[in-house]
Backbone as ProteinMPNN parsed JSONL, in Angstrom:
{"seq_chain_A": "MLERTDLTKTDPTTIPPTRILHGIDVTVAEGEFLVSIGVSGAGKPTLLYVMSVIDRPRLGP", "coords_chain_A": {"N_chain_A": [[-0.838, -4.728, -17.76], [-1.362, -3.293, -14.246], [-3.273, -3.298, -11.33], [-4.731, -1.818, -8.769], [-7.216, -1.475, -6.561], [-8.326, 0.478, -3.775], [-6.559, -0.338, -1.333], [-6.045, -1.08, 1.749], [-4.206, -1.039, 4.713], [-3.093, -1.807, 7.702], [-1.67, -1.463, 10.985], [-1.159, -4.008, 13.518], [-0.243, -4.15, 15.595], [0.155, -2.337, 17.051], [-1.329, -0.198, 19.35], [-3.729, 2.321, 19.675], [-4.531, 0.311, 16.507], [-2.532, 1.289, 14.127], [-2.857, 3.195, 11.028], [-1.698, 2.324, 8.156], [-1.978, 2.205, 4.91], [-4.55, 3.451, 3.321], [-7.52, 3.33, 1.563], [-5.876, 3.169, -0.893], [-5.949, 3.959, -5.159], [-4.277, 2.603, -7.494], [-2.758, 2.323, -10.841], [-0.824, 1.032, -13.014], [-0.128, 1.224, -16.557], [1.069, -1.136, -19.237], [4.519, -0.517, -20.138], [4.748, 1.563, -18.543], [6.236, 3.474, -15.853], [7.069, 3.024, -12.652], [7.02, 5.533, -9.372], [7.789, 6.123, -6.286], [7.844, 8.075, -4.202], [8.322, 9.681, -1.013], [8.115, 10.677, 2.82], [10.194, 9.543, 5.081], [8.483, 6.419, 6.553], [6.122, 7.101, 5.18], [4.776, 4.439, 4.574], [6.065, 3.515, 1.956], [7.697, 1.125, 0.895], [5.634, -1.054, 2.096], [3.433, -0.129, 0.444], [4.746, -1.382, -1.692], [4.77, -3.746, -1.743], [2.185, -4.796, -0.837], [1.585, -4.315, -3.527], [2.13, -6.037, -5.082], [2.062, -8.752, -3.783], [3.105, -9.709, -2.202], [2.84, -9.05, 0.612], [-0.162, -8.749, 2.046], [-3.366, -7.116, 1.683], [-5.058, -5.933, 4.795], [-8.534, -4.811, 5.978], [-8.939, -1.89, 7.697], [-9.61, -0.288, 10.492]], "CA_chain_A": [[-1.771, -3.763, -16.736], [-1.139, -3.793, -12.7], [-3.899, -2.141, -11.286], [-4.7, -2.388, -7.284], [-8.086, -0.148, -5.786], [-8.906, 0.626, -2.28], [-6.04, -0.14, -0.601], [-5.857, -0.333, 3.254], [-2.774, -1.966, 5.484], [-3.462, -1.596, 9.518], [-0.159, -2.57, 12.035], [-2.25, -4.891, 14.102], [0.407, -4.84, 16.985], [0.303, -1.307, 18.054], [-2.797, 0.209, 20.066], [-4.92, 1.411, 18.313], [-3.849, -0.089, 15.225], [-1.808, 2.129, 12.757], [-3.412, 3.128, 9.64], [-0.499, 2.625, 7.127], [-2.24, 2.685, 3.67], [-5.967, 3.855, 3.425], [-7.782, 3.577, 0.249], [-4.715, 3.865, -2.152], [-5.939, 3.462, -5.983], [-2.935, 2.269, -8.161], [-2.811, 2.07, -12.026], [0.09, 1.288, -14.25], [-0.51, 0.533, -17.669], [1.802, -2.017, -19.998], [5.773, -0.073, -20.241], [5.201, 2.92, -17.588], [7.348, 2.825, -14.42], [6.167, 3.852, -10.996], [7.733, 5.809, -8.698], [6.933, 6.257, -4.936], [8.617, 8.906, -3.049], [7.964, 10.132, 0.229], [8.724, 10.667, 3.747], [10.292, 8.378, 6.15], [7.32, 5.853, 7.487], [5.236, 7.255, 4.535], [4.464, 3.45, 3.652], [6.329, 2.844, 0.65], [7.9, -0.261, 0.974], [4.448, -1.557, 1.935], [2.856, -0.281, -0.785], [4.676, -1.858, -3.2], [5.18, -5.495, -0.711], [1.081, -5.431, -1.177], [1.21, -4.282, -4.761], [2.942, -6.894, -5.711], [1.531, -9.409, -3.306], [4.537, -10.305, -1.239], [2.468, -8.913, 1.486], [-1.682, -8.79, 1.828], [-4.033, -5.779, 2.63], [-6.234, -6.342, 5.65], [-9.025, -3.908, 6.159], [-8.432, -1.0, 8.77], [-10.902, -0.32, 11.943]], "C_chain_A": [[-1.367, -4.146, -15.437], [-2.037, -2.593, -12.253], [-4.61, -2.672, -9.406], [-5.909, -1.077, -6.76], [-8.087, -0.448, -4.425], [-8.022, -0.312, -1.253], [-5.786, -0.104, 0.865], [-4.959, -1.761, 3.598], [-3.17, -1.127, 6.88], [-2.037, -2.055, 9.897], [-1.194, -2.378, 13.171], [-1.97, -4.687, 15.478], [0.529, -3.371, 17.355], [-1.477, -0.637, 18.606], [-3.352, 1.802, 20.419], [-3.867, 1.443, 17.595], [-3.535, 1.198, 13.857], [-2.299, 2.023, 11.538], [-1.787, 3.315, 8.757], [-0.679, 2.824, 5.685], [-4.037, 3.092, 4.422], [-6.904, 4.16, 1.866], [-7.021, 3.787, -0.688], [-5.918, 2.746, -3.251], [-4.669, 3.402, -6.749], [-3.162, 2.001, -9.343], [-1.359, 2.304, -12.895], [0.407, 0.292, -15.63], [1.065, 0.183, -18.349], [3.203, -0.787, -20.113], [5.494, 1.197, -20.088], [6.069, 2.639, -16.226], [6.682, 3.814, -13.82], [7.319, 4.443, -10.308], [7.149, 6.024, -7.374], [8.407, 6.721, -4.263], [7.466, 9.69, -1.93], [8.773, 10.144, 0.764], [9.448, 9.293, 4.287], [9.18, 7.541, 6.727], [6.204, 6.397, 6.834], [4.388, 5.915, 3.897], [4.674, 3.054, 2.628], [6.349, 1.896, -0.168], [6.47, -1.18, 1.335], [3.438, -1.17, 0.677], [3.202, -0.911, -1.784], [5.056, -3.501, -2.699], [3.172, -6.035, -1.079], [0.395, -5.449, -2.55], [1.593, -5.659, -5.661], [2.536, -8.614, -4.798], [2.11, -10.421, -2.775], [3.696, -10.55, 0.165], [0.849, -8.762, 1.099], [-2.356, -7.684, 2.064], [-4.969, -6.047, 3.561], [-7.435, -4.383, 5.733], [-8.796, -3.2, 7.392], [-10.149, -1.314, 10.099], [-11.765, 0.362, 11.283]], "O_chain_A": [[-0.987, -5.312, -15.323], [-1.864, -1.405, -12.523], [-4.855, -3.835, -9.086], [-5.536, 0.086, -6.605], [-7.858, -1.577, -3.989], [-8.622, -0.991, -0.42], [-5.287, 0.94, 1.285], [-4.946, -2.897, 3.124], [-3.49, 0.061, 6.926], [-1.374, -2.863, 9.247], [-1.793, -1.402, 13.622], [-2.768, -4.85, 16.401], [1.301, -3.303, 18.312], [-2.543, -0.811, 18.017], [-3.27, 2.248, 21.564], [-2.802, 2.056, 17.674], [-4.253, 1.71, 12.999], [-2.256, 0.96, 10.919], [-1.01, 4.268, 8.811], [0.173, 3.47, 5.073], [-4.477, 3.014, 5.569], [-6.818, 5.221, 1.248], [-7.377, 4.652, -1.488], [-6.48, 1.69, -2.959], [-3.931, 4.366, -6.542], [-4.052, 1.152, -9.32], [-0.91, 3.372, -13.311], [0.915, -0.823, -15.744], [2.048, 0.896, -18.146], [2.601, 0.283, -20.212], [5.741, 2.033, -20.957], [6.417, 1.537, -15.802], [6.071, 4.841, -14.114], [8.46, 4.031, -10.519], [5.922, 6.112, -7.342], [9.462, 6.161, -3.966], [6.302, 10.077, -2.037], [9.914, 9.911, 0.366], [9.189, 8.167, 3.863], [8.789, 8.139, 7.73], [5.166, 6.378, 7.496], [3.555, 6.055, 3.002], [3.872, 2.309, 2.065], [5.746, 1.613, -1.203], [6.363, -2.163, 0.602], [2.771, -2.018, 0.086], [2.445, -1.142, -2.726], [5.625, -4.283, -3.46], [2.829, -7.162, -1.434], [-0.63, -6.034, -2.9], [1.22, -6.003, -6.782], [2.845, -9.623, -5.431], [1.837, -11.622, -2.794], [3.68, -11.612, 0.787], [0.567, -8.66, -0.095], [-1.767, -7.05, 2.939], [-5.975, -6.519, 3.031], [-7.042, -3.228, 5.57], [-8.407, -3.931, 8.303], [-11.09, -2.079, 10.309], [-12.851, 0.642, 11.792]]}, "name": "protein", "num_of_chains": 1, "seq": "MLERTDLTKTDPTTIPPTRILHGIDVTVAEGEFLVSIGVSGAGKPTLLYVMSVIDRPRLGP"}
């Protein structure tokens, strides 16, 4: 099982910092599949990177 709670990520290179993820909770049970659908720029890859620990979540402003 994969469980991540209260994921928050901002882009500190913009002024003011751009909020990419804010308070996301995700639970994927063993044997389940997850599909991420959304418009361009919605943060789909960022969510997957943070969930897989490739990237670290950061607290927003």
